[in-house]
C-alpha positions as CSV (number, residue, x, y, z in Angstrom):
1,S,-63.0,-86.1,38.6
2,V,-61.9,-87.5,35.3
3,P,-64.7,-90.0,34.9
4,F,-67.2,-87.5,36.1
5,L,-66.1,-84.9,33.3
6,I,-65.9,-87.9,30.8
7,R,-69.7,-88.9,31.9
8,L,-70.7,-85.2,31.3
9,F,-69.0,-84.7,28.0
10,P,-68.6,-87.8,26.1
11,D,-67.2,-85.9,23.0
12,V,-64.2,-84.6,24.9
13,L,-63.1,-88.5,25.3
14,T,-63.9,-89.2,21.4
15,K,-61.6,-86.4,20.4
16,F,-58.8,-87.5,22.7
17,V,-58.9,-91.1,21.8
18,F,-59.3,-90.5,17.7
19,L,-57.3,-87.1,17.5
20,N,-59.2,-86.1,14.7
21,F,-58.9,-82.3,15.3
22,L,-55.0,-82.8,14.3
23,A,-54.2,-82.5,10.8
24,F,-50.9,-84.1,10.0
25,P,-48.5,-83.1,8.6
26,F,-48.8,-79.8,10.3
27,F,-49.0,-76.6,7.9
28,V,-49.7,-78.2,5.1
29,D,-52.5,-77.4,2.3
30,L,-54.0,-80.7,1.4
31,R,-56.1,-78.9,-1.2
32,R,-52.9,-78.8,-3.2
33,P,-51.5,-82.4,-3.2
34,E,-48.6,-81.8,-6.0
35,L,-46.7,-80.4,-3.2
36,L,-46.5,-83.5,-1.1
37,V,-47.0,-86.3,-3.7
38,N,-45.8,-86.4,-7.3
39,N,-48.4,-86.9,-10.3
40,T,-51.2,-86.1,-8.0
41,I,-54.1,-83.8,-8.4
42,S,-57.1,-82.7,-6.0
43,L,-60.5,-83.5,-7.3
44,Y,-64.0,-83.3,-5.5
45,L,-66.9,-85.6,-6.0
46,T,-70.6,-84.8,-4.9
47,T,-71.9,-87.7,-3.4
48,E,-75.4,-86.5,-2.3
49,P,-76.7,-83.2,-2.5
50,G,-75.0,-80.9,-0.1
51,I,-72.2,-83.4,0.5
52,T,-68.7,-83.2,-1.3
53,V,-66.1,-85.6,-0.8
54,G,-62.4,-84.5,-1.7
55,I,-60.1,-87.1,-3.4
56,W,-56.6,-87.3,-4.5
57,H,-56.2,-88.9,-8.1
58,T,-52.5,-90.1,-8.4
59,V,-51.1,-91.7,-11.6
60,P,-48.4,-94.3,-11.3
61,G,-44.8,-93.5,-11.8
62,S,-44.6,-95.5,-15.2
63,R,-46.9,-92.5,-16.4
64,A,-45.1,-89.8,-14.9
65,A,-43.8,-88.4,-17.9
66,E,-47.0,-88.5,-19.5
67,A,-48.6,-86.7,-16.4
68,Q,-46.1,-83.9,-16.3
69,G,-47.8,-80.3,-16.8
70,K,-51.4,-81.9,-17.4
71,D,-54.4,-80.1,-16.2
72,Q,-57.6,-81.5,-14.3
73,H,-59.0,-82.7,-17.7
74,W,-56.4,-84.9,-18.7
75,Y,-56.5,-86.6,-14.9
76,E,-60.5,-87.0,-15.3
77,E,-59.8,-88.8,-18.8
78,A,-57.0,-90.8,-17.3
79,L,-59.7,-92.4,-14.6
80,G,-61.6,-93.6,-17.8
81,D,-58.8,-95.5,-19.5
82,T,-58.1,-99.3,-19.4
83,H,-55.5,-99.1,-16.8
84,P,-56.9,-100.5,-13.4
85,V,-58.1,-98.1,-10.4
86,I,-56.9,-98.6,-6.6
87,I,-59.0,-97.0,-4.4
88,Y,-57.4,-96.3,-0.8
89,L,-59.6,-95.7,2.0
90,H,-57.9,-93.9,4.8
91,G,-60.1,-93.9,7.6
92,N,-62.1,-91.1,9.3
93,G,-59.6,-88.7,10.7
94,G,-60.7,-85.8,8.4
95,T,-57.5,-85.4,6.6
96,R,-56.0,-87.2,3.6
């Protein structure tokens, strides 16, 4: 009966293979990354009309003292300075 159910409901198989309905770590608000990772802020980019992508901007440990207590504006300016930026693409799990 399992192959028959998979044939009828292919989305169920996709959910159980990729498990993208699970958010790990559990019970964590990913909109507040400063609770999980030091020197990190959550930003949102509009890529197309109606599509917004959430990102985390983390400054390196060498700038940790400088980043303490700074607001979103400081982090946005830090993206435009001469320091290199590393982009990490984590996949399609729906969480960061």
